[in-house]
Phi, psi and omega in degrees: 000141182289327180094157185289345181256020177305131180098342177284131183247123186239132177249122182248104177253014183273174178228165178062238199248305196301297181294318176300327177295318178299315179298321179295323178298315177297324176296326177303330184257020170101357177296147177274102186256126178244120180262132180253127181233160179291130179302137176082337182242309181077187178297135179305335180299335177301340179255006183281144173280158000281155181249155171228106184052052178066014177250125183285124175291318177303325178296321181296331182278316186280345185261015182299145176057041178225146164266156182230138172228161174253144181194131180267106184282352181277347182256145184303316180295324176295324178293324178296319177294317180301316181293328175292319176300317186298331190302327183246024177254155182264325186225138174240125173256128175221150179220036176285158177302135182311132181098347183293311180299322177297318180297324179286337182110020178236065179290169182299329179298321180289324176296315180294328177295323179285327182205093184298335188261002185289147173266123180251114178257113181255121179251131179212171181294316189234008178096170184276353180228171177095165185294342181259008189303326185266002180285150177298133183248103176245155189302314184296315180290322179293325178295319177297318181293333182287343184100350184289315184300323182303324185264000186260120179128183179278150185297333183256016180233164177297157176303148181249132170278148179300146181281358175233172179281061187302312183296328178294318180289321176297316178296323177301322178294317178294325177295322176297314178301316180301317180296315184291318179297317180295323177294320178298315179299320181287311192269322182271329184254002178072026181276191182255165170294149182209176179256145174244124184257110184239125179248150179299309187294322181289330179296318177286321180299325180301333182277354182258033188301321180294323179295321180296309183294324180294322178292321181296315187273318186255346184072017184272137178256118179292131179247170178292136180228011183062229180278359178268016184282064181215150178272001182238156180222133000268131173221126179171191183256131184225151181254140182268176181299328179266021172065030171266152180260135180230151172249123179247139181231118172236069192273355175237159180299318181297320178294319179297322179299319178296320178295317181300316178298318181297324180279355184079025181240051178300340179298333182290341182289324182258343179289119185296346177286342185230351191286342177235152180298326179302317179286322180297326179298327179286349179236037185307306184299318179299311182296318181297323178291323178298313181293318180299316180295325180289314184295322185289359174278346188237157172284168180300317181293323179293314182292328177297314180296314180302310183291319179300317183290342182246012175069033178253116183294123176211149181212144170292152175271107190273141162272170178296331176295319177298318182299317181297338183261352189280132182293334177295315177299321182290319183295328183260008184053042177293339174239126181244154180251130185233145176292142179219137186299324183261318184277347188085293174219153175219140178263136183224162172299145179286184183274131179224133000280173181258139177247144182285326185260327185228068182293151176273180180198162173251112188261328182203166179195155173072041180297147177291157180299121180071020185303327186252018180306306185299313181299310186289315184286333173293316178296333180281353176107004179277141176279162177305323180293319179293323178295319177297320178298317179297323177295314181299324181278356180076018179282323177235000000 
């Protein structure tokens, strides 16, 4: 399938995760995505672990649905090539430290001169304005600055940083939204091309809206609570008789009533000490112990069936090995298999969200450095001799 974004042309001059992830999402839906990398080095992700025979697995995942060319944007001749590329593209993703493109000689005015209608999505650690704008923006530090790290972890332990590049992927989603909204404004409403300013810390901060409002109104500072980080009771992690871990959620009164009946504690439905979440919160430890004692009588498979049959949300805590074996993932093609030049095949997450009429797809991944130089630069009007000259000069 061509995808709903067929014909959209995206130029990705960014590195590592956030902005490249956004470009890959557009590629999932059929956009023609061209990634520009530094000659001889490429995106740093090409060197990220884990490796398989000197081939980076992370590179194969983040580079899906992209063609790749090499081009040195720091050199004047490279900038001239870049501006020619830019002329027929719809979206540009960049994530250099604010002021870098201007320092090299490619300010927004020069970009607009080459293509007045282009959407420029700029991703940075702290945004294009403010006193921290020029500071290096990396995921771990931006996550800490957002307030998320402070609340993550056990109450008696140091704050925990996420074990994945969470802020980069969240920011990538906001960058995608920025691109699509700007395209709608330009194409559907007859507006102009514009810039979208997306920061790592604000993308994560946007998800902490309840914490913000609670501090404003109540002056309350959210602290680390481990697995008790919920406004509802009982919600948490419990161990089964066969020592498997499950997450149970009874976040509404109606759900709790079903759980109470299932546990043989119908008295809690009418007892005012337990009948509302407000009261249950004052007895959090008591309720959590009641649920824990009940769950540990059953195996994981038994408790899953019991809860499913009574409309009580519960789920096993999956490892990636569990995920690969689960029929739900298989039924929805949540994991897709793609051809890869070095690996033969590689499995990746499927396309989300799914459309009934214009589904997306993963067509390719893990392009070699400069793999599409000849194809792209020939289409741009360069002769084979000119392309060889650009290579000799280190421009591509």
